[in-house]
C-alpha positions in Angstrom: 0.0 0.0 0.0 1.4 3.4 -1.0 1.6 6.4 1.3 -1.0 8.1 -0.8 -3.5 5.2 -0.5 -2.8 5.0 3.2 -3.6 8.7 3.6 -6.8 8.4 1.5 -8.1 5.4 3.5 -7.2 7.1 6.8 -9.0 10.3 5.9 -12.0 8.3 4.6 -12.2 6.5 8.0 -11.7 9.7 10.0 -14.5 11.5 8.1 -16.8 8.4 8.3 -16.9 8.4 12.1 -16.5 12.2 12.5 -19.8 12.5 10.7 -21.5 9.9 12.9 -20.0 11.1 16.2 -20.7 14.7 15.3 -24.5 14.4 15.6 -25.5 11.0 17.1 -24.0 11.6 20.5 -25.9 14.8 21.1 -29.1 13.7 19.3 -31.1 13.1 22.5 -30.2 16.5 23.9 -30.9 18.3 20.6 -34.3 16.7 20.3 -35.3 17.6 23.9 -34.1 21.2 23.7 -34.6 22.1 20.0 -37.7 20.2 19.0 -39.3 19.6 22.5 -39.4 15.9 21.7 -40.7 13.5 24.4 -38.5 10.6 25.7 -40.5 8.1 23.6 -40.0 10.3 20.4 -36.3 10.5 21.2 -36.1 6.7 21.5 -38.0 6.4 18.1 -35.4 8.7 16.5 -32.5 6.6 17.9 -34.2 3.4 16.7 -33.6 4.6 13.1 -30.0 3.2 13.6 -31.5 -0.2 14.0 -33.7 0.1 10.9 -30.6 1.2 9.0 -28.7 -1.8 10.2 -31.6 -4.1 9.2 -31.9 -2.6 5.7 -28.1 -2.2 5.1 -27.4 -5.8 4.1 -29.9 -5.4 1.2 -28.1 -2.3 -0.1 -24.7 -4.0 0.2 -25.6 -7.6 -0.8 -28.1 -6.9 -3.5 -26.6 -3.7 -5.1 -23.1 -2.7 -4.1 -21.6 -6.2 -4.2 -23.1 -7.0 -7.6 -23.3 -3.9 -9.8 -21.3 -0.9 -8.7 -17.8 -0.1 -7.4 -17.9 0.3 -3.6 -16.3 3.7 -3.6 -18.9 5.1 -6.0 -21.8 3.8 -3.8 -20.0 5.3 -0.8 -19.8 8.7 -2.5 -23.4 8.6 -3.7 -24.7 7.7 -0.2 -22.7 10.4 1.5 -23.9 13.1 -0.9 -27.5 12.0 -0.3 -26.6 12.0 3.5 -25.3 15.6 3.2 -28.6 16.8 1.8 -30.6 15.0 4.5 -28.4 16.3 7.3 -28.8 19.8 6.0 -32.6 19.3 6.0 -32.4 18.0 9.6 -30.5 21.2 10.5 -33.4 23.4 9.3 -36.1 21.2 10.8 -38.4 22.8 13.3 -40.5 20.0 14.7 -40.2 16.2 15.3 -42.8 15.2 12.7 -40.6 16.9 10.1 -37.3 15.6 11.5 -38.2 11.9 11.9 -38.5 10.9 8.3 -35.2 12.7 7.6 -33.3 10.9 10.2 -34.8 7.6 9.2 -33.8 8.2 5.6 -30.3 9.3 6.7 -29.6 6.2 8.7 -30.8 4.0 5.9 -28.3 5.8 3.7 -25.5 5.9 6.3 -25.4 2.4 7.9 -24.4 0.7 4.6 -21.4 3.0 4.4 -19.9 1.3 7.5 -19.4 -1.9 5.5 -18.4 0.0 2.3 -15.5 1.8 4.0 -14.2 -1.6 5.2 -14.6 -3.0 1.7 -12.6 -0.2 0.2 -9.9 -0.6 2.8 -9.6 -4.4 2.6 -9.3 -4.2 -1.2 -6.1 -2.3 -0.8 -4.5 -4.5 1.8 -2.2 -7.5 1.5 -2.5 -8.4 5.2 -5.7 -6.9 6.6 -5.0 -8.5 10.1 -2.0 -6.3 10.4 -2.9 -3.3 8.3 -6.6 -2.6 9.1 -6.2 -1.6 12.7 -3.9 1.3 11.7 -6.6 2.6 9.3 -9.6 1.9 11.5 -8.1 3.8 14.5 -8.6 7.0 12.5 -12.3 6.4 12.7 -12.2 6.4 16.5 -10.0 9.6 16.3 -12.7 11.2 14.1 -15.4 10.4 16.6 -13.3 11.9 19.4 -12.4 15.1 17.4 -16.1 15.6 16.7 -16.9 15.6 20.4 -14.0 17.9 21.2 -15.1 20.4 18.5 -18.6 20.5 19.8 -17.6 21.1 23.4 -14.3 23.0 23.3 -14.3 24.9 20.0 -17.9 25.9 19.3 -19.3 25.2 22.9 -22.7 24.2 21.3 -23.5 21.9 24.3 -22.9 24.6 26.9 -26.0 25.3 29.1 -26.7 28.7 27.5 -26.0 27.4 24.0 -28.4 24.5 24.5 -31.2 26.8 25.6 -30.6 28.9 22.5 -30.8 25.8 20.2 -27.2 25.9 19.1 -26.9 22.1 18.9 -28.6 22.3 15.5 -25.3 23.4 14.1 -23.9 19.9 14.7 -26.0 18.9 11.7 -24.7 21.7 9.5 -21.1 20.7 10.5 -21.5 17.1 9.6 -23.5 17.9 6.4 -20.5 19.8 5.1 -18.2 16.9 6.2 -20.5 14.4 4.5 -20.6 16.4 1.2 -16.8 16.5 1.3 -16.5 12.8 1.9 -19.0 12.1 -0.8 -17.0 13.9 -3.4 -13.7 12.6 -2.0 -15.0 9.0 -2.2 -14.9 9.2 -6.0 -11.1 9.7 -5.8 -10.6 6.6 -3.7 -8.9 3.5 -5.1 -11.3 1.5 -7.3 -13.1 -1.3 -5.6 -15.1 -3.2 -8.2 -18.0 -5.5 -7.4 -17.0 -8.7 -5.6 -19.9 -11.0 -6.5 -20.5 -12.7 -9.8 -23.6 -11.0 -11.4 -24.8 -14.3 -12.8 -24.9 -15.8 -9.3 -28.5 -16.1 -8.0 -29.4 -13.6 -5.3 -30.2 -15.2 -1.9 -32.0 -13.2 0.7 -31.2 -15.9 3.2 -27.5 -15.5 2.6 -27.7 -11.7 2.4 -29.1 -11.5 5.9 -26.8 -14.2 7.2 -29.8 -16.4 7.9 -28.0 -19.4 6.5 -25.9 -19.4 9.6 -29.0 -20.0 11.8 -27.9 -23.7 12.0 -25.1 -22.5 14.4 -27.8 -21.9 17.0 -28.1 -25.7 17.4 -24.9 -25.4 19.4 -26.1 -24.6 23.0 -23.0 -22.4 23.7 -23.5 -20.3 20.6 -27.2 -20.1 21.3 -26.5 -18.7 24.8 -24.0 -16.2 23.4 -26.5 -15.2 20.7 -29.2 -14.5 23.2 -26.8 -12.7 25.5 -25.8 -10.5 22.6 -29.4 -9.5 21.8 -30.2 -8.9 25.5 -27.1 -6.8 26.3 -28.2 -4.4 23.6 -30.9 -3.2 25.9 -28.5 -1.6 28.4 -26.3 -0.5 25.5 -29.2 1.5 24.1 -29.6 3.3 27.5 -26.0 4.5 27.1 -26.3 5.8 23.5 -29.7 7.4 24.1 -29.5 8.8 27.6 -25.9 9.6 28.5 -25.5 13.0 26.8 -29.0 14.3 28.0 -28.2 13.0 31.5 -24.9 14.7 31.7 -26.4 17.9 30.3 -29.4 17.9 32.6 -27.4 17.5 35.8 -25.0 20.3 34.8 -21.8 18.6 33.7 -19.7 21.0 31.8 -18.7 20.1 28.2 -20.7 16.8 28.3 -20.0 15.9 24.6 -16.2 16.4 25.0 -16.2 14.5 28.3 -17.8 11.5 26.5 -14.9 11.2 24.2 -13.1 9.6 27.1 -15.1 6.5 26.2 -13.7 6.4 22.7 -10.1 6.9 24.0 -10.7 4.0 26.4 -12.0 1.9 23.5 -8.6 2.2 21.8 -6.7 1.3 24.9 -8.8 -1.8 25.7 -8.7 -2.9 22.1 -4.9 -3.1 22.6 -5.3 -5.0 25.9 -8.0 -7.4 24.6 -5.7 -10.0 23.0 -3.8 -10.4 26.3 -7.0 -10.7 28.4 -8.6 -13.0 25.9 -5.6 -15.4 25.8 -5.0 -15.2 29.6 -8.5 -15.6 30.9 -10.5 -17.1 27.9 -13.6 -16.1 26.1 -16.2 -16.7 28.9 -14.4 -14.6 31.5 -13.8 -11.9 29.0 -17.5 -11.7 28.1 -18.4 -11.8 31.8 -16.0 -8.9 32.5 -17.6 -6.9 29.8 -21.1 -7.4 31.2 -20.0 -6.6 34.8 -18.5 -3.4 33.4 -22.0 -2.5 32.1 -23.5 -3.2 35.5 -20.8 -1.1 37.3 -21.0 1.8 34.7 -24.7 2.4 35.4 -24.3 2.1 39.1 -21.7 4.8 38.9 -24.0 7.0 36.8 -26.9 6.4 39.3 -24.9 7.6 42.3 -22.3 10.0 40.9 -22.8 13.8 40.7 -21.2 17.0 39.5 -19.5 17.7 42.8 -17.1 15.5 44.7 -18.5 12.4 43.1 -17.9 13.5 39.5 -15.1 10.9 39.3 -17.8 8.3 39.3 -19.3 9.7 36.2 -15.9 9.9 34.5 -15.1 6.4 35.5 -18.4 5.2 34.1 -17.7 6.8 30.8 -14.1 5.4 30.8 -15.5 1.9 31.2 -16.8 2.1 27.6 -13.7 0.3 26.4 -14.3 -2.7 28.5 -18.1 -2.7 27.9 -17.8 -2.6 24.2 -14.5 -4.3 23.3 -14.7 -7.1 25.9 -18.2 -8.1 24.8 -18.7 -7.1 21.1 -15.2 -7.5 19.7 -14.7 -10.7 21.7 -18.1 -11.8 20.3 -16.9 -11.2 16.8 -13.8 -13.4 17.4 -15.9 -16.1 19.0 -18.4 -16.0 16.1 -15.6 -16.3 13.6 -14.2 -19.3 15.5 -17.6 -21.1 15.7 -18.7 -20.4 12.1 -15.7 -22.0 10.3 -14.9 -21.1 6.7 -18.4 -22.0 5.3 -20.3 -19.5 7.4 -17.8 -16.8 8.4 -19.5 -13.9 6.6 -23.0 -15.1 7.2 -22.5 -15.6 10.9 -21.0 -12.1 11.3 -24.0 -10.7 9.4 -26.4 -12.7 11.6 -24.9 -11.3 14.8 -24.9 -7.7 13.4 -28.5 -8.1 12.4 -29.5 -9.5 15.8 -27.6 -6.9 17.8 -27.6 -3.5 16.0 -30.8 -4.5 14.3 -33.3 -6.3 16.5 -31.5 -6.0 19.9 -30.9 -2.2 19.7 -34.5 -1.7 18.3 -35.9 -3.3 21.4 -33.3 -1.5 23.6 -34.2 2.0 22.4 -37.9 1.3 22.8 -37.4 0.0 26.4 -35.1 2.9 27.2 -37.6 5.4 26.0 -40.4 3.9 28.0 -38.4 3.8 31.2 -36.9 7.2 30.8 -40.4 8.7 30.2 -41.8 6.9 33.2 -39.4 8.8 35.5 -39.9 12.3 34.1 -40.2 14.6 37.1 -40.6 17.9 35.5 -39.8 20.0 32.4 -36.8 18.1 30.9 -36.0 16.7 34.4 -35.7 13.1 35.3 -35.1 10.8 38.2 -31.8 9.6 36.8 -30.8 7.5 39.8 -33.8 5.2 39.3 -33.5 5.2 35.5 -29.8 4.0 35.6 -30.6 1.2 38.0 -32.7 -0.5 35.3 -29.9 -1.2 32.8 -27.5 -2.0 35.6 -29.8 -4.7 37.0 -30.6 -6.0 33.5 -26.9 -6.3 32.5 -26.2 -8.2 35.8 -29.1 -10.6 35.1 -27.8 -11.3 31.6 -24.4 -11.9 33.0 -25.8 -14.4 35.5 -27.7 -16.3 32.8 -24.6 -16.4 30.6 -22.4 -17.5 33.5 -24.7 -20.4 34.4 -25.6 -21.7 30.9 -22.5 -21.1 28.9 -19.9 -23.8 29.2 -16.3 -22.7 29.2 -14.8 -23.2 25.7 -11.2 -22.9 24.6 -10.5 -21.0 21.5 -7.2 -21.6 19.7 -4.8 -18.7 20.0 -4.3 -18.7 16.3 -8.0 -17.7 15.9 -7.5 -14.5 17.8 -7.0 -11.6 15.3 -7.6 -8.1 16.5 
């Protein structure tokens, strides 16, 4: 890979996640302050991510992989996304906003697979080269949060009241338009599937890997993956509004600690995985979910603010130890025949079905503990995902038999 191509792929990955992190983190706060959305409406807006994840395989499997270069589809989707983001910026009520965010997530979610396809097509050894490119995505997400909190101060109390968070959509609309145009200069990534091959919806959605569920261990892991998405949805949907509501300064910038910790624990994961095994790694991830929400429930903006910071910093363990370990385990269990299908099935089950349920539950519970105008009983709200994550951990601990995974199968 030449230095130019490495730069192109790194910039592509940076912008891809700068765009997502630049509006999704503050979405709940924006909707509450700018559009006077209810908690249930906010959860409905977040659930568009799940609908995008469910529809994405059709766009990739039925269109991109068969008829068009990946970089051209990527460019087209991001240009469409830029238009939708700008329309979200000028929206004045939730009824107008919702179809726009739904359309945007249907366009954006397939690009997550497309940037990977463009990257892998240029690599001789993806296991060694991809992490260097992918880390720029995490950096992009972090930079977006820092820009919002420490350069433009859009999430400051006064700015929130004045509706300044709408400018996050303008910012990422410009970035999306740039990435859309830039994508057409990326290395060519032609279709990877023979056009004459018959299209299979079952394979496209990864449903041909359902046979893996006959394995009791994989079935238990599969169920745990779906259920743990309920507490995960609480984090995505509620953390920024929670921190804003209780008076934490620069909440969006503070939340970037979670992405920094994700990078750190990604590096530590192979050691932990090899030393303690898959089961203990997954259990550690679920216990981190439990602890995180307890810290959120009982922390405050005074002497106990370290509890809030620690809860955010646990994101690396919560995400990497469960979801990345799960991807490794799925790859191990699937074998060569079902590698792609099994990963697709897990993605559909978690970011699709699991998160869809999770956002709905989070919205109902958050709305049930509304105590005043944009005020909530957060202590009680956070105890729900904490208890739920602990219950999932207990079920997994009891019913999942310890299973050894060959060290050669561990590729981060």
